[in-house]
C-alpha positions in Angstrom: 73.5 93.9 76.1 70.6 92.2 78.0 69.1 93.8 81.5 70.5 91.0 83.6 74.0 91.3 82.2 74.6 94.9 83.1 74.9 94.2 86.9 77.1 91.6 86.2 79.6 93.6 84.1 79.3 96.4 87.0 79.9 94.0 89.6 83.0 92.9 87.7 84.3 96.6 87.0 83.8 97.0 90.8 85.9 93.9 91.7 88.5 94.8 89.4 88.6 98.4 90.5 88.9 97.3 94.1 91.7 95.0 93.3 93.7 97.8 91.8 92.8 100.5 94.7 92.8 98.8 97.9 96.4 97.4 97.7 97.8 100.6 96.4 96.3 102.3 99.4 97.8 99.9 101.4 101.2 100.0 99.9 100.9 103.8 99.8 100.1 103.8 103.4 103.1 101.7 104.4 105.4 104.0 102.5 103.9 107.3 103.8 104.5 106.0 107.5 108.3 105.1 106.8 111.1 107.6 107.5 111.8 109.2 104.0 115.1 111.1 103.3 116.1 113.0 100.2 117.2 110.4 97.5 120.8 112.3 97.4 121.3 111.4 101.3 119.8 108.2 101.2 121.6 104.8 101.5 123.1 103.5 98.3 125.8 101.1 99.7 125.6 96.9 99.4 123.1 95.2 101.0 125.4 92.1 101.4 123.5 90.0 99.1 125.9 89.5 96.2 128.7 86.9 96.4 132.2 88.3 97.1 133.9 88.2 93.5 137.3 87.6 95.2 136.0 84.4 96.7 133.5 83.2 94.1 135.2 82.4 91.0 132.2 80.9 89.1 130.2 83.1 86.7 127.4 84.8 88.2 124.3 86.5 87.0 121.8 88.0 89.4 118.7 90.3 89.2 117.5 92.8 91.7 114.5 95.1 92.5 114.1 97.6 94.9 111.4 100.2 95.5 111.6 103.8 93.7 112.0 106.7 95.4 109.3 108.9 96.9 105.6 108.4 96.2 106.0 106.3 93.3 107.3 103.6 95.5 103.9 102.8 96.3 103.4 101.5 93.0 106.7 100.2 91.5 110.1 98.7 91.8 113.1 99.6 90.0 115.2 96.4 88.7 118.6 95.9 87.3 120.9 92.9 86.3 124.7 92.3 87.2 127.0 89.8 85.8 130.3 88.3 86.6 132.2 86.4 84.1 134.1 83.2 85.7 137.5 84.8 87.4 136.5 88.3 87.0 137.3 90.4 90.0 134.0 92.7 90.0 130.6 93.1 88.6 129.2 94.7 85.8 125.8 96.4 86.5 123.3 96.7 83.6 120.1 99.1 84.2 118.2 102.0 82.7 117.8 105.3 84.6 115.8 108.6 83.8 118.5 111.0 84.3 121.8 112.4 82.7 122.4 111.2 79.3 121.7 108.0 77.8 119.2 105.8 79.7 121.1 102.5 79.6 123.9 102.4 82.2 126.6 99.6 82.1 128.9 100.5 85.2 130.6 98.8 88.3 128.3 100.4 90.7 127.6 98.5 93.7 125.9 95.3 92.6 123.6 94.9 95.3 123.2 98.4 96.5 120.3 100.1 98.3 118.1 102.4 95.7 117.4 105.6 97.4 117.5 104.3 100.8 115.2 101.1 99.9 116.7 97.8 100.4 117.2 95.5 97.1 115.3 91.9 96.9 117.5 89.4 94.9 114.9 88.1 92.2 117.2 85.7 90.3 120.5 84.1 91.0 122.3 82.0 88.2 125.8 80.8 88.7 128.5 78.4 86.9 128.3 77.1 83.4 124.8 78.2 82.9 125.7 82.1 84.0 128.8 81.7 81.6 126.8 80.7 78.7 124.2 83.5 79.4 126.3 86.5 80.0 127.5 87.2 76.5 124.0 86.7 75.3 122.9 89.5 78.0 125.5 91.8 76.8 124.6 91.4 73.1 120.9 92.1 74.1 121.7 95.2 76.3 123.7 96.5 73.1 120.6 96.0 70.6 118.0 97.5 73.3 115.6 99.4 71.0 114.5 101.8 73.9 118.2 103.0 74.6 117.5 106.6 73.2 114.4 107.5 75.5 112.9 107.0 78.8 109.4 107.2 80.0 108.7 106.7 83.4 105.1 105.3 82.5 104.1 103.2 81.1 107.5 102.7 79.5 110.3 102.1 78.1 111.6 102.4 81.7 114.2 100.3 83.8 111.9 97.2 84.2 110.9 97.4 80.1 114.8 97.0 79.8 115.0 94.1 82.3 112.2 92.5 80.7 113.5 93.0 77.1 116.8 91.1 78.2 114.9 88.4 79.8 112.7 88.0 76.5 116.0 88.1 74.5 117.7 85.5 76.7 114.8 83.2 77.8 117.0 80.7 79.1 117.3 82.7 82.1 113.8 81.9 83.1 113.2 85.3 84.7 110.0 86.1 86.1 109.6 89.9 87.1 107.4 90.7 90.1 103.9 92.3 89.5 105.4 95.8 90.9 107.6 96.0 88.0 105.8 98.5 86.2 106.9 98.8 82.6 107.6 95.1 82.3 104.8 94.8 79.8 105.7 97.6 77.6 106.5 95.9 74.1 107.3 99.0 72.0 105.4 101.1 69.9 104.7 98.7 67.2 104.8 95.4 68.7 101.5 93.8 70.5 102.5 90.0 70.9 105.6 88.6 72.4 106.9 86.0 74.5 106.5 86.5 78.5 109.7 87.7 80.1 110.2 84.2 81.5 110.1 82.5 78.2 107.3 80.0 79.6 104.4 81.6 77.6 103.1 84.7 75.7 101.6 88.0 76.3 99.5 90.5 74.4 99.8 94.3 75.1 99.1 97.6 73.9 101.8 100.1 74.5 102.1 98.8 78.2 98.7 100.1 79.1 96.3 97.2 78.6 97.1 93.4 77.8 97.2 89.8 79.0 100.0 87.4 79.9 99.5 83.7 79.8 102.8 81.7 80.9 103.9 78.6 83.0 106.0 80.7 85.6 103.9 84.3 85.3 100.8 82.3 85.4 97.7 84.4 84.3 98.2 88.4 84.3 96.0 91.1 83.5 97.7 94.5 82.7 95.7 97.6 83.3 97.3 101.2 83.0 100.7 99.2 83.9 99.3 97.7 86.8 99.3 94.0 87.4 96.7 91.7 88.7 97.4 88.0 88.4 97.2 84.7 89.8 100.0 82.1 89.9 98.4 78.6 89.7 101.6 76.3 89.8 102.9 78.3 92.9 99.4 79.4 94.4 99.6 83.2 94.8 97.8 86.4 94.0 99.5 89.3 92.3 98.4 92.6 93.3 99.2 96.3 92.4 101.6 98.1 94.6 101.9 95.1 97.2 103.1 92.6 94.7 103.1 88.9 95.2 100.7 87.2 98.0 101.0 83.6 98.6 103.8 80.9 98.0 107.0 82.7 97.1 108.4 82.5 93.4 110.8 80.0 92.7 114.0 80.1 95.1 117.4 81.7 93.6 118.9 78.5 94.9 116.7 76.3 92.6 117.3 78.8 89.7 121.2 78.3 89.8 120.6 74.6 89.2 118.8 75.0 86.1 121.2 74.6 83.0 120.8 76.6 79.9 119.9 74.7 77.0 123.2 73.9 74.8 121.0 74.3 71.5 
């Protein structure tokens, strides 16, 4: 290493450190100033985002994210998937949690409920024939999820690792998870190379702690200690730890519902 390259490397490390620390500080300050209640007395009811299964007869798949409870909410969201086959009277919710029994939970809980008082965000909305074709694939993928016997809050496998796994197994979804979905890049104890969750590129990652993702939907993402720094080129935006996406929004849910699943 030459004398001239040392300042360059030092400045690069400082810049990367700032990109990690400053957004986390801003996100943490926002959460610290908000009124916090104990998780057991917080809101868990519907946010009114899921279509009424009584009136909407088409098949529906929706993916949600909400900030996790407590100080961890400065860093991360909890994600889950709900499905409703055509004509079904209710939703089935698929998620992973870190308490009580098997981590994988399949239930009829409120599909779009608040998460310990934090409002959910609709990440993905697929309906009609495309959703009907994808639902059995998702159910099958959930049954063979390799992390179903364990849960590790950080770096994974956790709730976001589960949803990312389902997305990789059903790439027709084209699901892009937010940079705040800590654990989405956990590929397992022996896997270091895999498709990106959206199915539009690939990623290399070591145990969810360090890696790179390059894909059409995700753009270019750098994973450091489970945190994501990235840039979306096609829909210009920065991806920052804690804060999430800054710039143009990801593809709207309405557009996603019109994207047919391949009939191959």
